[in-house]
N, CA, C and O atoms as a DFTB+ gen file, in Angstrom:
316 C
 N C O
     1  1     -87.186      81.256     -34.322
     2  2     -86.990      79.529     -34.195
     3  2     -85.991      79.889     -35.985
     4  3     -86.051      80.833     -36.772
     5  1     -85.298      78.788     -35.974
     6  2     -84.674      78.540     -37.198
     7  2     -85.027      77.632     -37.432
     8  3     -85.697      77.021     -36.600
     9  1     -84.699      76.985     -38.918
    10  2     -85.198      75.862     -39.397
    11  2     -83.875      75.111     -40.100
    12  3     -83.315      75.397     -41.158
    13  1     -83.529      73.888     -38.992
    14  2     -82.749      73.133     -39.260
    15  2     -82.268      71.535     -39.955
    16  3     -82.719      70.666     -39.208
    17  1     -81.655      71.035     -40.903
    18  2     -81.528      70.268     -41.582
    19  2     -81.160      68.688     -41.398
    20  3     -79.981      68.334     -41.374
    21  1     -82.157      67.824     -41.278
    22  2     -81.071      66.692     -40.222
    23  2     -81.241      65.786     -41.690
    24  3     -82.329      65.704     -42.261
    25  1     -80.358      65.317     -42.052
    26  2     -79.703      63.969     -43.052
    27  2     -79.446      62.978     -42.318
    28  3     -78.618      63.179     -41.429
    29  1     -80.159      61.355     -42.452
    30  2     -79.745      60.582     -42.321
    31  2     -79.384      59.725     -43.191
    32  3     -80.190      59.926     -44.100
    33  1     -78.670      58.856     -43.537
    34  2     -77.895      58.239     -44.380
    35  2     -77.921      57.011     -44.376
    36  3     -77.362      56.996     -43.279
    37  1     -78.089      55.695     -44.647
    38  2     -78.131      54.420     -44.398
    39  2     -77.520      53.820     -45.987
    40  3     -77.538      54.588     -46.948
    41  1     -77.116      52.725     -46.100
    42  2     -76.600      51.963     -47.035
    43  2     -77.768      51.940     -48.002
    44  3     -77.507      51.917     -49.204
    45  1     -78.790      51.942     -47.674
    46  2     -79.944      51.935     -48.758
    47  2     -80.870      52.552     -48.816
    48  3     -81.893      52.062     -49.294
    49  1     -80.825      54.144     -48.238
    50  2     -81.829      55.477     -48.325
    51  2     -81.139      56.453     -47.301
    52  3     -80.403      56.300     -46.326
    53  1     -81.636      57.401     -47.879
    54  2     -81.502      58.885     -47.545
    55  2     -82.558      59.479     -46.634
    56  3     -83.543      59.057     -47.241
    57  1     -82.933      59.987     -45.868
    58  2     -83.989      60.469     -45.815
    59  2     -83.508      62.095     -44.966
    60  3     -82.829      62.221     -43.946
    61  1     -84.090      63.087     -45.749
    62  2     -84.180      64.425     -45.079
    63  2     -85.431      64.738     -44.185
    64  3     -86.549      64.241     -44.322
    65  1     -84.926      65.917     -42.975
    66  2     -85.989      66.388     -42.229
    67  2     -85.644      67.624     -41.944
    68  3     -84.512      68.102     -41.873
    69  1     -86.500      68.040     -41.808
    70  2     -86.551      69.695     -41.255
    71  2     -87.065      69.923     -40.217
    72  3     -88.186      69.456     -40.016
    73  1     -86.452      70.672     -39.267
    74  2     -87.273      70.700     -37.860
    75  2     -87.019      72.316     -36.960
    76  3     -85.838      72.550     -36.707
    77  1     -87.866      73.194     -36.577
    78  2     -87.433      74.003     -36.561
    79  2     -86.716      74.150     -34.747
    80  3     -87.302      73.530     -33.860
    81  1     -85.178      75.195     -34.318
    82  2     -85.105      75.100     -33.373
    83  2     -84.428      76.322     -32.844
    84  3     -83.718      76.830     -33.713
    85  1     -84.414      76.904     -31.808
    86  2     -84.282      78.115     -31.542
    87  2     -82.563      78.269     -31.111
    88  3     -82.125      79.196     -30.429
    89  1     -81.963      77.454     -31.520
    90  2     -80.092      77.315     -31.296
    91  2     -79.446      76.080     -32.070
    92  3     -79.852      74.957     -32.366
    93  1     -78.400      76.702     -32.245
    94  2     -77.125      75.198     -32.682
    95  2     -77.408      74.057     -31.923
    96  3     -77.630      72.954     -32.424
    97  1     -77.402      74.449     -29.984
    98  2     -77.292      73.495     -29.203
    99  2     -78.343      72.815     -29.077
   100  3     -78.283      71.675     -28.617
   101  1     -79.776      73.505     -29.546
   102  2     -80.977      72.733     -29.453
   103  2     -80.949      71.666     -30.480
   104  3     -81.179      70.472     -30.293
   105  1     -80.685      72.163     -31.418
   106  2     -80.682      71.666     -32.969
   107  2     -79.356      70.364     -33.086
   108  3     -79.415      69.456     -33.916
   109  1     -78.609      70.470     -32.425
   110  2     -77.915      69.071     -31.855
   111  2     -78.227      68.110     -30.926
   112  3     -77.884      66.930     -30.992
   113  1     -78.998      68.717     -29.906
   114  2     -79.281      67.600     -29.026
   115  2     -80.425      66.942     -29.741
   116  3     -80.384      65.747     -30.033
   117  1     -81.757      67.955     -30.112
   118  2     -82.388      67.182     -31.330
   119  2     -82.147      66.024     -32.322
   120  3     -82.971      65.173     -32.658
   121  1     -80.611      66.173     -32.812
   122  2     -79.782      65.158     -33.819
   123  2     -79.881      63.880     -33.147
   124  3     -80.427      62.826     -33.473
   125  1     -78.973      64.366     -31.748
   126  2     -78.691      63.472     -30.995
   127  2     -79.662      62.393     -30.931
   128  3     -79.517      61.284     -31.444
   129  1     -80.724      62.823     -30.222
   130  2     -82.354      62.373     -29.677
   131  2     -82.673      61.443     -30.720
   132  3     -82.559      60.227     -30.562
   133  1     -83.213      62.168     -32.164
   134  2     -83.300      61.616     -33.395
   135  2     -82.312      60.074     -33.885
   136  3     -82.759      58.944     -34.083
   137  1     -81.261      60.424     -33.948
   138  2     -80.523      59.355     -34.146
   139  2     -80.363      58.289     -33.255
   140  3     -79.923      57.220     -33.677
   141  1     -80.712      58.462     -31.880
   142  2     -80.845      57.409     -30.813
   143  2     -82.352      56.486     -31.092
   144  3     -82.532      55.268     -31.113
   145  1     -82.959      57.216     -31.218
   146  2     -84.302      56.655     -31.463
   147  2     -84.200      55.752     -32.529
   148  3     -84.426      54.595     -32.173
   149  1     -83.859      55.931     -34.067
   150  2     -83.460      55.166     -34.954
   151  2     -82.599      53.708     -34.447
   152  3     -82.912      52.522     -34.559
   153  1     -81.594      54.261     -33.949
   154  2     -80.984      52.799     -33.357
   155  2     -81.581      51.678     -33.008
   156  3     -81.331      50.519     -33.337
   157  1     -82.715      52.291     -32.036
   158  2     -83.357      51.795     -30.735
   159  2     -84.620      50.835     -32.096
   160  3     -84.758      49.633     -31.869
   161  1     -85.314      51.347     -33.202
   162  2     -86.106      51.194     -33.448
   163  2     -85.726      50.064     -34.539
   164  3     -86.458      49.301     -35.169
   165  1     -84.587      50.195     -34.541
   166  2     -83.455      48.948     -35.880
   167  2     -82.873      48.078     -35.639
   168  3     -82.513      47.273     -36.498
   169  1     -82.596      47.969     -34.357
   170  2     -81.354      47.120     -33.643
   171  2     -82.387      45.782     -33.096
   172  3     -83.510      46.036     -33.531
   173  1     -82.406      44.935     -32.590
   174  2     -82.780      43.633     -32.420
   175  2     -81.865      42.247     -32.534
   176  3     -81.183      41.933     -33.510
   177  1     -82.013      41.514     -31.328
   178  2     -81.328      40.758     -31.012
   179  2     -81.354      39.334     -32.279
   180  3     -82.417      38.736     -32.446
   181  1     -80.284      38.988     -32.960
   182  2     -79.998      38.567     -33.884
   183  2     -79.592      39.440     -34.935
   184  3     -78.381      39.523     -35.143
   185  1     -80.280      40.024     -35.551
   186  2     -79.956      41.229     -36.828
   187  2     -78.973      41.947     -36.721
   188  3     -78.600      42.635     -35.771
   189  1     -78.450      41.754     -37.925
   190  2     -76.996      42.310     -38.426
   191  2     -77.078      43.872     -37.398
   192  3     -78.054      44.357     -36.824
   193  1     -75.961      44.254     -37.452
   194  2     -75.782      45.376     -37.043
   195  2     -76.378      46.857     -37.485
   196  3     -76.648      46.619     -38.663
   197  1     -76.695      48.037     -37.298
   198  2     -77.189      48.676     -37.776
   199  2     -76.018      50.030     -37.666
   200  3     -75.363      50.561     -36.769
   201  1     -76.212      50.210     -39.180
   202  2     -74.811      51.315     -39.732
   203  2     -75.849      52.892     -39.939
   204  3     -76.780      52.761     -40.734
   205  1     -75.719      54.126     -39.348
   206  2     -75.994      55.116     -39.740
   207  2     -75.630      56.494     -39.659
   208  3     -75.579      56.854     -38.483
   209  1     -75.356      57.404     -40.485
   210  2     -74.583      58.763     -40.353
   211  2     -76.030      59.402     -40.437
   212  3     -77.098      59.159     -40.999
   213  1     -75.379      60.560     -39.388
   214  2     -76.407      61.556     -39.484
   215  2     -75.842      63.018     -39.825
   216  3     -74.626      62.840     -39.877
   217  1     -76.064      64.192     -40.050
   218  2     -75.450      65.346     -40.487
   219  2     -76.490      66.595     -40.480
   220  3     -77.396      66.634     -41.312
   221  1     -76.269      67.915     -39.218
   222  2     -77.804      68.319     -39.176
   223  2     -76.828      70.047     -39.545
   224  3     -75.848      70.619     -39.067
   225  1     -77.896      70.329     -40.723
   226  2     -76.849      71.770     -41.160
   227  2     -77.898      72.546     -40.789
   228  3     -79.060      72.203     -41.003
   229  1     -77.608      73.520     -40.273
   230  2     -77.891      75.070     -39.599
   231  2     -78.568      75.254     -41.031
   232  3     -78.539      74.606     -42.077
   233  1     -79.509      77.027     -40.398
   234  2     -80.047      77.392     -41.352
   235  2     -79.515      77.944     -42.381
   236  3     -80.133      78.191     -43.417
   237  1     -77.827      78.284     -42.096
   238  2     -77.098      78.600     -43.597
   239  2     -76.508      77.330     -44.228
   240  3     -75.623      77.539     -45.058
   241  1     -76.819      76.124     -44.000
   242  2     -76.331      75.159     -44.714
   243  2     -74.889      74.681     -44.346
   244  3     -74.067      74.070     -45.028
   245  1     -74.836      75.102     -43.174
   246  2     -73.443      74.911     -42.278
   247  2     -73.162      73.872     -41.724
   248  3     -73.827      74.038     -40.701
   249  1     -72.726      72.989     -41.608
   250  2     -72.513      71.360     -40.962
   251  2     -72.626      71.567     -39.527
   252  3     -71.710      72.351     -39.278
   253  1     -73.300      71.277     -38.330
   254  2     -73.148      71.507     -36.620
   255  2     -72.951      70.376     -36.442
   256  3     -72.263      70.338     -35.422
   257  1     -73.169      69.085     -36.898
   258  2     -73.095      68.054     -36.673
   259  2     -72.971      66.592     -37.798
   260  3     -73.769      66.223     -38.659
   261  1     -71.679      66.006     -37.386
   262  2     -72.007      64.740     -38.207
   263  2     -71.206      63.565     -37.444
   264  3     -69.986      63.461     -37.315
   265  1     -72.152      62.768     -37.008
   266  2     -71.954      61.294     -36.785
   267  2     -72.125      59.755     -37.397
   268  3     -73.254      59.304     -37.588
   269  1     -71.204      59.157     -37.625
   270  2     -71.559      57.802     -38.212
   271  2     -71.452      56.888     -36.689
   272  3     -70.737      57.099     -35.709
   273  1     -72.328      55.959     -36.910
   274  2     -72.802      55.021     -36.083
   275  2     -73.274      53.857     -36.281
   276  3     -74.222      53.547     -37.002
   277  1     -72.306      52.886     -35.339
   278  2     -72.834      51.386     -35.864
   279  2     -73.186      51.025     -34.391
   280  3     -72.684      51.380     -33.324
   281  1     -74.338      50.106     -34.731
   282  2     -74.494      49.365     -33.250
   283  2     -75.237      48.587     -33.437
   284  3     -75.925      48.735     -34.447
   285  1     -75.510      47.203     -32.450
   286  2     -75.965      46.109     -32.529
   287  2     -76.776      45.803     -31.264
   288  3     -76.407      46.309     -30.204
   289  1     -77.657      45.154     -31.296
   290  2     -78.149      44.762     -30.047
   291  2     -77.382      43.588     -29.824
   292  3     -76.804      42.890     -30.657
   293  1     -77.513      43.350     -27.489
   294  2     -76.764      42.402     -27.357
   295  2     -77.449      41.020     -28.179
   296  3     -78.269      41.108     -29.093
   297  1     -76.941      39.835     -27.657
   298  2     -77.439      38.372     -28.252
   299  2     -78.849      38.173     -27.429
   300  3     -79.244      38.725     -26.401
   301  1     -79.305      37.426     -28.056
   302  2     -80.718      37.130     -26.985
   303  2     -80.393      36.682     -25.852
   304  3     -79.443      35.899     -25.892
   305  1     -80.961      36.947     -24.531
   306  2     -81.131      36.997     -23.800
   307  2     -80.056      37.922     -22.358
   308  3     -80.329      38.190     -21.188
   309  1     -78.931      38.139     -23.137
   310  2     -78.373      39.268     -23.059
   311  2     -78.184      40.426     -22.560
   312  3     -78.375      41.048     -23.605
   313  1     -77.950      41.264     -21.765
   314  2     -78.063      42.859     -21.531
   315  2     -77.292      43.380     -21.344
   316  3     -77.395      44.594     -21.168
């Protein structure tokens, strides 16, 4: 297992996490899952759209994933 770094940026903060993974593919999948969880927690009907950036670095500090996401919840009563 190797240590990967996940850097999440939003307009007002930056969060850096480290997690062990057996391969780049597993770290990539975990990064996507983490971003989806953050979006689900932060988007609610009637709130401003959520924007975040995610970078996943391998154990050698090489970038294996970079995504910029903007999402919003559906209006009240929508799906």
